[in-house]
C-alpha positions as CSV (number, residue, x, y, z in Angstrom):
1,M,-84.1,-49.6,-110.1
2,K,-84.7,-49.7,-114.7
3,P,-87.2,-46.8,-115.9
4,T,-87.7,-49.7,-119.2
5,G,-91.9,-50.8,-118.6
6,M,-92.5,-48.2,-115.3
7,K,-95.7,-47.4,-115.4
8,S,-96.8,-43.9,-116.1
9,L,-94.9,-41.7,-113.4
10,T,-98.8,-39.5,-113.2
11,S,-99.5,-42.9,-111.6
12,R,-96.5,-43.9,-109.7
13,L,-96.0,-41.3,-107.2
14,P,-98.8,-39.6,-106.3
15,L,-97.0,-37.0,-104.5
16,L,-95.3,-35.7,-107.6
17,I,-96.3,-35.0,-110.8
18,I,-94.3,-35.4,-113.9
19,L,-95.6,-34.4,-116.9
20,S,-94.7,-34.3,-120.5
21,F,-92.4,-31.5,-121.5
22,A,-91.8,-33.0,-125.0
23,T,-92.0,-31.2,-127.9
24,F,-92.1,-32.5,-131.9
25,L,-90.2,-32.1,-134.9
26,F,-91.0,-28.3,-135.9
27,Q,-89.7,-26.5,-139.1
28,P,-90.8,-22.4,-139.4
29,A,-93.2,-22.5,-142.6
30,G,-91.5,-21.9,-145.5
31,A,-88.0,-24.1,-144.3
32,A,-87.0,-27.3,-146.3
33,T,-86.2,-30.6,-144.0
34,N,-82.9,-31.3,-143.5
35,I,-81.0,-33.5,-141.9
36,Q,-78.1,-32.5,-139.0
37,T,-75.0,-33.8,-141.0
38,T,-72.8,-30.6,-139.5
39,F,-72.3,-29.9,-136.0
40,T,-70.9,-26.4,-133.8
41,T,-68.3,-27.1,-131.8
42,I,-67.4,-25.8,-128.2
43,S,-64.4,-26.7,-127.4
44,S,-64.1,-27.1,-123.5
45,Y,-60.7,-26.1,-122.4
46,R,-58.3,-26.3,-119.6
47,V,-57.5,-24.1,-117.0
48,N,-56.5,-23.7,-113.8
49,G,-58.4,-22.3,-111.4
50,A,-62.1,-22.7,-108.8
51,P,-65.4,-21.7,-109.9
52,N,-67.2,-18.6,-107.8
53,Y,-70.3,-19.5,-107.0
54,N,-70.9,-16.1,-105.7
55,A,-69.7,-14.4,-109.0
56,P,-69.6,-16.9,-111.8
57,G,-68.4,-15.7,-115.2
58,N,-66.7,-13.4,-113.4
59,E,-63.3,-16.3,-112.2
60,S,-60.1,-14.9,-114.5
61,F,-60.1,-18.0,-116.7
62,W,-63.4,-17.2,-118.5
63,S,-61.7,-14.3,-120.3
64,Q,-60.1,-16.3,-122.2
65,I,-62.0,-17.7,-123.5
66,G,-64.9,-16.7,-126.4
67,W,-68.8,-17.3,-126.6
68,T,-70.5,-19.5,-128.9
69,N,-73.7,-17.6,-129.9
70,V,-76.0,-21.2,-129.8
71,S,-79.7,-19.5,-131.7
72,L,-83.2,-20.5,-129.9
73,V,-85.8,-21.3,-131.2
74,A,-89.2,-21.5,-130.5
75,S,-90.4,-25.2,-129.5
76,V,-94.0,-24.7,-130.0
77,P,-95.2,-21.6,-131.9
78,P,-96.6,-19.0,-130.6
79,G,-96.1,-19.8,-127.2
80,G,-92.1,-20.5,-127.6
81,G,-89.4,-19.2,-129.1
82,K,-89.6,-15.7,-126.4
83,T,-85.5,-16.3,-126.8
84,P,-83.3,-16.8,-129.3
85,S,-80.5,-16.9,-128.6
86,V,-77.9,-18.0,-125.6
87,L,-74.2,-17.5,-125.4
88,V,-72.2,-21.0,-124.2
89,K,-68.8,-21.4,-123.5
90,S,-67.1,-24.3,-121.3
91,A,-64.1,-25.1,-119.2
92,N,-62.6,-27.6,-117.6
93,D,-59.5,-28.4,-115.2
94,G,-59.2,-32.2,-115.9
95,F,-61.1,-33.0,-112.9
96,N,-64.5,-31.6,-113.6
97,I,-66.0,-29.6,-116.9
98,Y,-67.8,-25.7,-116.1
99,V,-70.4,-24.9,-118.8
100,L,-71.7,-20.2,-118.8
101,F,-74.8,-19.9,-120.1
102,R,-76.1,-16.0,-120.7
103,W,-79.1,-14.5,-122.5
104,Y,-80.9,-11.7,-122.4
105,D,-84.2,-11.2,-120.8
106,A,-86.0,-7.4,-120.9
107,V,-88.8,-8.4,-119.2
108,G,-87.0,-9.1,-115.6
109,P,-86.1,-12.4,-113.5
110,S,-89.1,-14.4,-112.7
111,Y,-89.3,-16.9,-110.0
112,G,-92.7,-17.7,-110.4
113,N,-94.1,-21.5,-109.7
114,S,-97.9,-20.9,-111.2
115,T,-99.5,-24.6,-111.9
116,E,-99.2,-24.9,-116.0
117,L,-102.6,-23.7,-117.3
118,F,-104.2,-23.5,-121.0
119,M,-106.9,-21.8,-122.6
120,G,-109.5,-25.1,-123.4
121,S,-112.2,-25.5,-125.8
122,N,-114.9,-24.4,-123.8
123,G,-113.2,-21.3,-123.0
124,K,-112.3,-22.1,-119.6
125,P,-108.6,-22.1,-118.1
126,Q,-107.9,-26.1,-117.7
127,A,-103.9,-27.4,-115.5
128,L,-101.1,-28.8,-119.1
129,N,-100.5,-32.8,-118.3
130,P,-99.3,-36.0,-120.9
131,A,-103.0,-36.4,-122.6
132,N,-103.5,-32.7,-123.6
133,T,-100.0,-31.7,-124.2
134,T,-99.8,-32.1,-128.0
135,G,-103.4,-29.8,-128.5
136,V,-100.6,-27.1,-126.4
137,T,-99.4,-24.3,-128.0
138,Q,-99.6,-21.5,-125.8
139,L,-100.1,-21.1,-121.5
140,I,-102.2,-18.8,-119.6
141,Y,-100.1,-16.3,-118.2
142,N,-99.8,-12.7,-117.1
143,S,-98.5,-10.3,-114.6
144,T,-99.1,-11.8,-111.6
145,Y,-99.0,-15.3,-112.9
146,Y,-96.5,-16.5,-114.8
147,Y,-93.5,-19.3,-114.1
148,P,-89.8,-19.9,-113.6
149,D,-86.9,-19.1,-115.3
150,R,-85.0,-21.8,-116.5
151,V,-82.0,-23.0,-119.1
152,A,-81.4,-27.0,-119.3
153,M,-78.0,-28.9,-121.4
154,L,-79.4,-32.9,-122.8
155,W,-76.2,-34.6,-123.2
156,Y,-76.6,-37.3,-125.7
157,I,-75.6,-41.0,-124.2
158,G,-76.8,-42.8,-126.0
159,N,-75.5,-45.3,-129.3
160,P,-74.4,-42.5,-132.3
161,I,-76.1,-44.3,-134.7
162,S,-79.7,-44.5,-132.8
163,R,-79.2,-40.1,-132.1
164,D,-82.4,-38.9,-134.1
165,Q,-80.7,-36.7,-137.0
166,N,-82.6,-34.2,-137.1
167,A,-81.8,-32.7,-133.5
168,P,-82.8,-33.1,-129.8
169,Q,-86.3,-34.4,-131.1
170,M,-88.9,-35.9,-128.1
171,Q,-92.4,-36.8,-127.8
172,L,-95.9,-35.0,-127.1
173,G,-97.5,-37.0,-125.2
174,T,-95.7,-38.6,-123.6
175,D,-93.7,-38.8,-120.0
176,G,-91.0,-37.2,-122.0
177,A,-89.5,-39.9,-123.5
178,I,-86.8,-39.5,-126.2
179,S,-87.5,-40.4,-129.6
180,A,-84.0,-42.3,-130.1
181,G,-81.3,-43.4,-127.3
182,T,-80.7,-42.1,-124.2
183,A,-79.7,-38.6,-122.5
184,N,-78.7,-36.9,-119.4
185,I,-80.4,-33.0,-118.6
186,W,-78.8,-31.0,-116.9
187,H,-81.3,-28.5,-115.3
188,W,-81.4,-25.3,-114.2
189,Q,-84.6,-23.5,-112.6
190,S,-85.0,-19.9,-111.0
191,N,-88.1,-21.9,-109.0
192,P,-86.5,-24.3,-107.1
193,T,-83.2,-25.0,-107.6
194,D,-81.5,-20.9,-107.4
195,N,-80.8,-20.0,-103.6
196,N,-82.1,-16.8,-104.0
197,Q,-84.6,-15.7,-101.6
198,G,-86.9,-14.7,-104.6
199,D,-87.1,-18.7,-104.7
200,F,-88.8,-19.0,-101.6
201,N,-89.6,-23.7,-102.9
202,Y,-85.5,-23.4,-102.4
203,P,-84.7,-26.7,-103.0
204,G,-87.4,-28.2,-104.0
205,G,-88.2,-30.4,-101.2
206,Y,-85.1,-32.8,-101.7
207,T,-84.9,-35.7,-98.7
208,D,-83.7,-38.3,-97.1
209,P,-85.4,-42.1,-97.4
210,K,-86.4,-41.3,-93.7
211,G,-87.2,-37.9,-95.1
212,N,-85.3,-35.5,-93.0
213,P,-84.5,-32.3,-95.2
214,I,-81.4,-32.2,-97.5
215,Y,-79.3,-29.5,-99.1
216,P,-76.8,-29.6,-101.2
217,P,-73.4,-27.7,-100.0
218,N,-73.2,-24.5,-98.8
219,K,-77.0,-24.5,-99.3
220,S,-75.4,-23.4,-102.9
221,S,-77.6,-23.4,-106.6
222,F,-77.7,-26.0,-108.4
223,A,-78.8,-28.3,-111.6
224,E,-81.9,-30.8,-111.5
225,D,-80.4,-34.0,-112.4
226,D,-82.8,-36.0,-114.3
227,Y,-82.3,-38.9,-117.7
228,T,-84.8,-39.8,-120.3
229,N,-84.8,-42.3,-122.6
230,T,-87.8,-43.5,-124.8
231,S,-90.0,-44.9,-121.7
232,G,-90.3,-41.9,-120.4
233,F,-88.2,-38.9,-118.6
234,F,-87.1,-39.6,-115.2
235,P,-85.4,-37.9,-112.5
236,I,-82.0,-39.5,-111.1
237,A,-81.9,-38.8,-107.1
238,G,-83.0,-38.3,-103.8
239,T,-86.4,-37.8,-102.7
240,V,-89.2,-35.6,-103.4
241,S,-91.8,-34.8,-100.6
242,G,-91.7,-38.8,-99.8
243,T,-91.8,-40.2,-103.6
244,P,-88.5,-41.8,-104.3
245,N,-87.1,-40.4,-107.6
246,L,-85.2,-44.1,-110.3
247,D,-83.0,-44.1,-106.7
248,P,-83.6,-42.3,-103.4
249,Y,-80.6,-42.8,-101.8
250,A,-78.2,-41.1,-104.3
251,N,-77.2,-37.3,-104.3
252,P,-78.7,-35.0,-105.9
253,F,-76.5,-32.9,-105.8
254,T,-73.9,-33.5,-108.7
255,I,-74.6,-30.3,-110.8
256,L,-73.4,-27.1,-108.8
257,A,-74.2,-23.9,-110.2
258,G,-73.6,-20.4,-109.7
259,N,-76.0,-17.7,-111.3
260,Y,-77.4,-14.0,-111.5
261,F,-79.0,-11.7,-113.6
262,S,-77.6,-8.8,-114.2
263,S,-80.2,-5.7,-114.0
264,A,-78.1,-3.3,-116.0
265,N,-77.3,-5.3,-118.2
266,K,-80.9,-7.4,-118.5
267,T,-79.4,-10.7,-118.7
268,W,-79.5,-14.6,-116.8
269,T,-76.0,-16.0,-116.3
270,V,-76.1,-19.7,-114.7
271,E,-72.8,-20.9,-114.5
272,M,-72.9,-25.0,-114.2
273,V,-69.7,-27.4,-112.4
274,R,-70.1,-30.8,-112.4
275,P,-67.7,-33.7,-112.1
276,F,-66.4,-35.4,-115.3
277,L,-66.8,-39.1,-113.5
278,V,-70.3,-39.7,-111.1
279,S,-70.4,-43.7,-109.8
280,Q,-73.5,-43.3,-108.7
281,D,-76.1,-44.1,-111.0
282,A,-73.5,-44.0,-113.9
283,Q,-75.9,-45.7,-116.8
284,Y,-78.7,-43.0,-116.0
285,R,-75.6,-40.2,-116.4
286,V,-73.0,-38.6,-118.9
287,Q,-69.8,-39.6,-118.2
288,L,-66.9,-37.1,-119.1
289,A,-63.5,-37.9,-120.5
290,V,-61.1,-35.2,-121.8
291,G,-60.1,-36.1,-125.4
292,T,-63.9,-36.8,-126.3
293,S,-67.2,-35.3,-127.5
294,Y,-70.8,-35.0,-126.6
295,F,-74.0,-34.4,-128.4
296,V,-75.9,-31.6,-126.7
297,G,-78.8,-29.2,-127.2
298,F,-80.1,-26.7,-125.5
299,A,-83.5,-24.8,-124.4
300,V,-84.6,-22.0,-122.1
301,W,-87.8,-20.4,-120.8
302,N,-88.9,-16.9,-120.0
303,G,-91.6,-18.0,-117.1
304,K,-92.4,-14.0,-117.7
305,M,-93.8,-14.3,-120.9
306,G,-95.6,-17.6,-120.7
307,E,-93.2,-20.4,-121.2
308,S,-93.0,-23.5,-118.8
309,Q,-92.9,-26.8,-119.4
310,H,-92.8,-28.0,-123.5
311,V,-93.4,-24.7,-124.3
312,K,-89.8,-22.3,-124.4
313,S,-86.9,-22.2,-126.7
314,V,-84.6,-24.7,-127.9
315,S,-81.5,-25.5,-130.6
316,Q,-80.4,-28.1,-133.3
317,W,-77.7,-30.5,-131.8
318,Y,-74.4,-28.7,-130.9
319,E,-70.8,-31.3,-129.6
320,V,-69.1,-30.1,-126.4
321,S,-65.6,-31.2,-127.5
322,L,-63.1,-32.0,-123.9
323,T,-59.4,-31.4,-124.5
324,N,-56.4,-30.7,-121.9
325,Q,-55.6,-27.4,-124.5
326,A,-55.0,-23.9,-122.8
327,P,-57.6,-21.4,-124.0
328,P,-56.7,-19.6,-127.5
329,V,-55.1,-16.0,-127.4
330,T,-59.3,-14.6,-127.7
331,S,-60.5,-11.4,-128.8
332,T,-63.5,-11.2,-127.7
333,P,-64.3,-10.3,-124.5
334,A,-66.0,-12.2,-121.1
335,G,-68.7,-9.8,-121.8
336,G,-68.7,-11.1,-125.7
337,V,-71.9,-10.8,-128.4
338,S,-73.6,-8.4,-127.7
339,L,-76.6,-10.8,-126.2
340,P,-79.8,-8.1,-128.4
341,L,-77.5,-8.3,-131.5
342,A,-76.6,-12.4,-131.2
343,A,-80.6,-13.2,-130.6
344,V,-81.8,-11.5,-134.2
345,A,-78.6,-13.1,-135.7
346,G,-79.7,-16.3,-135.0
347,A,-83.5,-15.7,-135.4
348,G,-84.2,-18.1,-138.4
349,L,-82.4,-20.8,-138.7
350,L,-83.9,-24.5,-138.2
351,V,-84.9,-26.3,-135.2
352,V,-86.4,-28.9,-133.4
353,G,-87.4,-29.2,-130.0
354,L,-85.8,-30.5,-127.3
355,M,-87.3,-32.2,-124.6
356,I,-87.1,-30.8,-120.8
357,G,-88.2,-32.3,-117.8
358,I,-89.5,-30.8,-114.8
359,L,-91.0,-31.7,-111.4
360,V,-93.7,-29.6,-110.3
361,R,-93.2,-29.6,-106.3
362,P,-96.2,-28.3,-104.0
363,Q,-97.1,-24.8,-105.4
364,R,-99.1,-22.1,-104.2
365,K,-103.2,-21.9,-105.2
366,K,-104.1,-19.5,-107.4
367,V,-105.9,-18.0,-110.1
368,P,-105.5,-15.6,-113.5
């Protein structure tokens, strides 16, 4: 099934609402317009070992690899920008890539799944949809009405010449179309891809084409596997609530994850793991190889502080370079950079919007 030319998913998939989670080019007040010409490299070092999904980030090899402090800024102000930075590091075993994320969250973990609402011009709450996304810069939230926490990584898989040189720019008011080329998105969500008991929607309603529930191996947490091009945003594999994605017969659980929230340090830690090569629907998924570099972008949502859909914290372009080299001796401990300090240091950089989509599964009906 080819995504180009597909009808709007909001009309094509009646049991599933796919919103536009794109953002336009964002420039802080007073900053000059700059085309990004240099890129920080995140090296994925060769290690011996295996992921520990029950204690992500505590595998012995992570202590040998330093963090990269990825600065984040609001996709749209004033609602976005609640997470000023995320720490990132990567490793590989020659067959699989591991990507580790850690970020500070002062308000604590959120497993909320409220429907995204904003205050309309008539003074009444309205539901967010692609048609009204362009005018919405803040969502409704309070102590009992909020959204899930999330982190996502966008892998650019189109022709580098076509890549938007300013950053992973997307378009508001669409079904999440990327502005140039194509990309694969790895998207962890506290609800519904986290197997924590707080995520009562886990694993997000995935079924086989006959309607039988399916689960990831060992009922692990996982990251949703998505694809975007200039015509829209598309979940790649599996079936959700009886509605087919690009390939309803493909495995939706190729990106496994481990995650936990530290109440002592007020930090989320999420580890994503995926094989270098995925043969199913290879045209929609980034195919990785040692000795190669890839353009990537990052986004984080703080659900309790009203971030969801296109309202989030986003990065510039970075590069991930896969290598057979062992990690260098580093003085950066596994705990890495102080997160509050890193957040302050990265607050002023020019960035643009990273689009990430999310499938809105059946939710509890409640009002703020």
